[in-house]
TISE-546019 format. One record per residue (C-alpha): residue in one letter; x, y, z. Coordinates in steps of 0.001 Angstrom, whole numbers, padded with zeros to 6 digits, always signed. Layout:
# TISE-546019
aXYZ...
# end
This chain:
# TISE-546019
g-030581-057577-008047r-031971-057324-004552e-035597-058199-003564n-036899-055150-001977l-035605-052700-004601l-036507-048763-004308k-039961-048240-006138i-039156-045185-008165i-042310-043374-010022i-041968-040788-012179c-044688-038309-012727t-044252-035566-015030h-046105-033025-017335s-047226-034937-020755n-044889-037665-022074l-041716-036606-020005a-041989-039269-017710m-041730-042072-020883g-039073-040537-022267l-036994-040839-019070k-037688-044014-019109d-036679-044607-022498s-033738-043125-021968v-032404-045137-019142t-033488-048327-020708m-031448-047155-023995i-028320-046305-021820l-028459-049388-019512g-029157-051997-022354n-032448-052991-020284e-035618-052207-018764p-034777-051260-015339k-037652-052871-012996d-039540-051355-010533l-039912-047720-012464y-042921-046572-013242v-044248-043656-015282m-047359-041614-014551p-047993-038900-016559f-050451-036048-016008l-052009-035301-019598e-054333-032746-020972g-057653-032842-019840d-056496-035186-016554d-058409-034364-013863m-055786-033412-010841m-057580-035327-007925e-057965-038171-010088y-054301-038372-010571s-053980-037689-007228n-056236-040587-006013k-053845-042907-008756l-050944-041953-007103k-052369-042532-003720k-053459-046144-004412i-050249-046781-005870a-048614-045611-002708e-051055-047464-000765e-049729-050937-002269y-046319-050162-001308e-047255-049140+002235e-049376-052505+002551k-045975-054485+001543g-043835-052428+003776e-042018-051675+000349k-039429-048685-000076y-040773-045784-002632v-040025-042382-003954f-042071-040027-006575l-039629-038143-008813v-041462-035021-010230d-040809-032583-012675l-041346-029361-011268y-041418-028416-007437g-045161-026814-006714a-046717-027766-010281t-049601-030374-010917p-047559-033329-010351f-046015-032511-007247n-049379-031163-005900a-050919-034112-006731s-048119-036305-004901a-048061-034409-002624a-052136-034846-001518a-051870-038559-002311l-048969-038879+000429a-049587-036659+003159n-050304-039545+005060f-047462-041804+004603d-043637-041346+005723t-041733-041382+002514k-039996-038349+000435v-041007-036617-003323i-038019-035144-005102a-038870-032137-007519g-037017-031871-010281v-036357-034963-012436n-033697-035344-014792l-031983-037893-016721g-028649-037909-014152l-030866-038370-011450l-032999-040834-012606l-029895-042948-014313e-027979-042614-010667l-030833-043648-008466v-031547-046761-010883v-028089-047661-010681a-027261-047234-006565r-030423-048352-005283d-028646-052055-005954f-026140-051271-003640s-028034-049190-001080e-029497-050030+002213d-030245-046563+003549y-032412-045050+000802d-032641-041508+002751l-029069-041542+002642l-028944-042930-000723l-031476-039982-001990k-029414-037225-000121e-026393-038265-002003r-027888-038565-005217n-029887-035246-005086k-026406-033428-004711k-024672-035599-007210s-027564-034446-009710k-027181-030426-008755d-023523-031112-009174n-024154-032182-012718m-025740-029234-013536k-023325-027033-015532i-023089-024071-017967v-020113-024754-019841g-018461-021697-022450m-017253-024070-025514r-014466-021735-025855e-013520-021615-022433m-013620-025429-022723f-011419-026071-025877e-008777-023144-024801
# end
């Protein structure tokens, strides 16, 4: 494994982030390094949540580490809080996190030097993974 792995922070409504992390852990057979969850829970204050995200980002910025925030929905609270937290940083937020995308990122970041390219490729692959499959047609 690489020393300076891309840090991944999953920000979602409720416990989706934890579920995604648990699923990746199950599929890979071990808990991935540098994968963190920041759930936005019922009753949480958006500004407090955003400030927590900003502290995380500031730590990575100070160490010169690469990181990405994955959020569940574009324009919803985890996204808006991330955007507010990261406004002054040259980093990325990927909206629409799903298990396929997360798994791809966790596995591929070991072998990638160019994280911008990695994110673009994984984003496209993740979109290609979303399909509506008619069962009758599939088995004809």
